[in-house]
N, C-alpha and C positions, 0 to 999 in steps of 0.2 A: 586793415579792417579785421576785427575779430569775428569769426564765424561760429555759429552755434553748431550743436551736434546734428540738428536737422539739415543744415546746409551741407555738412560733410557727408551725411548719409545720402542726401540727394545727389551729390557729386559721384559717390560710389555707385549708386544705382544707375546713373546715366552712363558711367563707364561700363557697367555690367550689362546694360541693355534691357532692364526690367521695368522702365518707366512707361506710363501711358503717354498718349499723344499730347495732352495738355501739359503734364509735368515736364515732358521732354522739351516742348516749346518754351516753357518757363526757364529751364536750365540753359537753353541756347541763348535766350535773351540776356540772362545774367552773365553768361560767358562773353557776350558781345560788349557789354558795358563795364564789366569788371575783369581786368586782366588777371588779378590775383585769384579770383574764383576759377578762371580758366586754367591757371596753373595747378590748382587743386584737382580739377577734373583730369588733367593730363597725368598728374602723379598717380591717381587711382587707375587710369588706363594702363600706365606702365607696370603697376603692381599686379593687376589682374591679367596682363598680357601673357604671363607665363602659362596660363591655362590653355591658350591657343596653341602653344608649342607642344603640349602634351596630347592634344586631341586632333585628329585629322578631319578633313572635310568629308561630309557624307551627303550624297545626292539623294533627295527624297524620292519615294516611289511615285509613279504616275497616278495611282489611286488617291494619293494625298491631295493633289491639285484638283481632281474630279470631286472629291468630297468638299473641298473648300468652295468650288463654284456652286455646287448644289446647295450648300448651306447659305451662301449669299443670296441665291435666287429665292429660297424658301423664306428667308428673313425679309426680303423686299416685298414679296407677295403678302406676307402677314402684316406688314406696315401699311400697304396700300388699301387693304380691305377696311380697316377701321376709319381711314380717312374718307372713303366714299360714304360710309354710313353717317359720319358726322357732317358731311357737306349737304345732304338732303334733309331739310327740317321736317318734322312730323306734320301731317295735315291737321288743320284746326278741327276741333270737335264739332259735330253737326248740331245746328240749332233746331229744336223740334218745332214744326209748324203748328199753328193753332187749328184746332179742329172742333166741330160742333156735334152735339149729340143727335140732332134731327135736322130735316131740311128747313131752310129759311123760308118764311112765309112773306108774301108781299105785304106792304103796309096797307092797312085798312083805314076806313074813315074814322074809326074810333081812335086810331093811333095818330091822327093829325093833331096839331097843336090846338089848344082851346081858343087861342086868340083868333084863329081863322073862322071858328064856328060862331063865336060871339064877339064880334069886333066891338060892338057898342058897350058891352059890359065891362070892358077894361081887362087888365091882366088878372088872371085867376091863378092863385097859387096852387101848385101841384101837390097832391096829397102825399104825405110822407109814408112810405111803405112800412108795414109792420116789421118789427125785427125778425119775427119768425116766418114771415112770408117768403116764399120762394120767388126769385126774380124770373121774369119772362125771358131774359137773355140767356143764351146757352153758355155754360162755363167754358172758359179757355184756360189751358195749362201753359203758363208762361214761366220759364225758369227764372229764378231770382238769385241775385248775388248778394250775399250778406256781408256787411263790413265786419272786420275782425272785432271780436269782443275783448275789450280791455280788461275785463274781470277774469278772463281765462288765464290760468297760471301756465306760463310757458316752461317747457323743460329746459333746465340750464344747459348751456353749450359746454361741450367737453373742453377742458383746458388744453391750450396749445403748448405742446412740449417742445422745448428748444433742444434739438438733437445735434446742434452744430459741434458741441464738445465731443459727443460720441463719435461723430464722423471724423473729427480731427484726430481723436485718440486711435480709432481704427486705422486711419492712414499712417499714423506714426508707428503703431505696432507692426503694420505690414512693411513699412520701410525698414525698421530695425530688424525684422525677420529676414528680409532680403539681404541686408548688410551682413547679418550673422551667417547666413548661408554662403555668401560670397567669401567671407573670411574663413569659414570652415573648409570650403573647397580649396582656397589658396593654401591653407595649412596642410591639407592632405596632399596637394601637389608638391609642396616643399618637402614633406616627409618622404614622398615617393622619390623625389629627385635626390635627396640626401642618401636614401637607401641604395639607389642605383649608383651614386658616386662612390659609395663604400664597397658594395658587393659586386656590381656589374657596370663599371664605368664605360665599357665599350658600347653599351646600349644607348647611351645619351648622345645628343648632337655634339659637335666639336666645341661649341661655345660653352656648354655646360659640363664638359668633362673636367675633372680636377687635374691640376698640374702634377706631373710626376714628382714624387718625393725622392730625394737623394739622401741617403743616410750613410755617413762615413763611420765605419767601424774600425777601431784600432785594435789590432791583435798583437798582443805581446807574446813573443816566443819565450817560454820559460827556460831558464838556464839548465844546462845538463846537470841533473842531480848526482849526488855522490852514489856510489854503488850501495844498494840496499843493505847488503850484508857486511860492508866494510866498516872497520873500527879504526879510529885514529887516536893517538896518545901524544901528549906533549909534556916533557919533564921541565918544570919551571924551577931553575936553580940559580944560586947566586955565584959570586966570585969564589967562594970557598969550595964549590964543587958539589956539595950535598944537595939533594932535591928538597925543595920546600913545599911544592905543590905538584900534583899529578892531574893533568887536564885530559879528559876523555870526551871524544865527539862521536856521536852516532851518525853514520853516513846516511841512514834512511830519513831520520827526522831532523838532523842538524841540531839536536839538543846537546849541550855540553854539561859535563859534571866536573867540578873541581874538588879534589881530595886533598885535605890539609895533611902534610906529612911531618915537617919539622919546623915550620914558621910559627913564630909567636908575636902577635902585634904589641906594640908599645901601648902603655896606658893612654887613653884619650885619642888613639889613632885607629885607622882602619886600612886594610889592604883592599886595593881596587884593581880589577883586571882590565887590561887594555888590549885592543887589536891594532897592530901597527903594520901598514902595507904601503908599498910605493905606488899602488894604484889609488890610494885615498889621499886627499889633501892634508889630513891631520889624523892623529890617533882617535880611535873610537872606543868609548867606554863600554865595557860589557858588564858593569855593575860591581857593587861592593861584595867581597868575599865574606860570607857570614862567619859567625863565631863557632858554628858547629863543624864537624869533620867533613861534611859533604855539602856542597852548594851546587844546585842544578838550575840552569837557565835555558830558555828557548830563543835566545837573541840572535843566533846565527842564521836563522831561516831567511833573512832579508839580504844576505850577502851571496855573491857569486861563488861558484866552486873554486875558481882560480884564486880569488882573494882569500878564501878560507884555507886552501892548501898551502899557499905561499906566504902567508902572514906570519909575523912574529907576535907571540903572546907574552905580555910583560905585566909585572905587578909592581905598583908604586905604593908608597906609604902616604896616605892622605889624612886629613882631619876626620874626626868621627862623622860618619855618614857619607863620606866621599868628597870628591872635588866640588867646590862651590860653583865653578864656571864651566865644567865639562871638559877641561883640559888638565893634563898632568901638572901638578905643582912641584914635583920632585923627579929625580932621575929614577929609572927602574932599578929595583933591587933584585928581582927575579925575572927570568925570561927563558923562552924556549920555542922550538918549532914542532910542528906536527910530524909524526912518523906513523906509517900504516902498520898496525899490529895484526889485523885479521884481513886477509885478502877477500875480495868480493867473490861470491859463489858463482860458478859458471851458469850461463843461461840454460834453462831447461828447454829441451826440444820436444 
């Protein structure tokens, strides 16, 4: 079943405890007949249950209960007073008694009917009184009730305004305001929990504490560097015995410089310098020696001190630009080993 936003907000307010008695009874009825809606209410109760873990129980003061009892008694007395007034109907208005202006006189002979005075004359018509003559009978004041006059224009009745939409809108706004307050409180609780997990995890209960993080750090011990002031030189010479190149290595920076002495490359060929050591599986290229008299490279910084000191440095003749596959394509024509020319300076105390 697809639930509207009103159903979800109603479930959240029920879990938060902000519904009235009628709405709470409505939600409990829906939960009894609809298990899916009951699961939504339980989900909201689980989400908002975190707030109970952050706040402890507080016992109200005795004056609170006394104020509640006094307010209940005052409300009950105020409700009973109008009921008594409505139960006793108002007394009927008094009807005025008829009264006379003077004392009543006994009937005289002249007031007897004419038929008794002259029975043989037959009935005599009574004279009609003049319009302006005053009657002998005392006037009586009798209240008269007049029928409503149809010609009287009645005031129009005020139109009846249907405010059901206004009431429904006010209820919906109130409901969403309560949901927004609950979500804001939940977000604030989560923010406080995350802050405590980061900065003060020991203040949280055991279930909310973050798991300890184990970080493995690999520390590489650098190889013992060459002496800062030591200088090494290798004479690269061929079978004839004459030096072709002089290779100099700085012990502090491990940068090397190759000085061309008597070697001349063939046309279309290049000289390439190699490091050969029994500690390496294959020769390593140190680059092509340039056409100028000096060629400087910083390629020895990645090698250990033992490899640099015990290696053989050789020069092969390769095609222009160097070996195409990273391996020597011909036998070395010049080679040599390092010798220390400048001893390291003594440590200063």
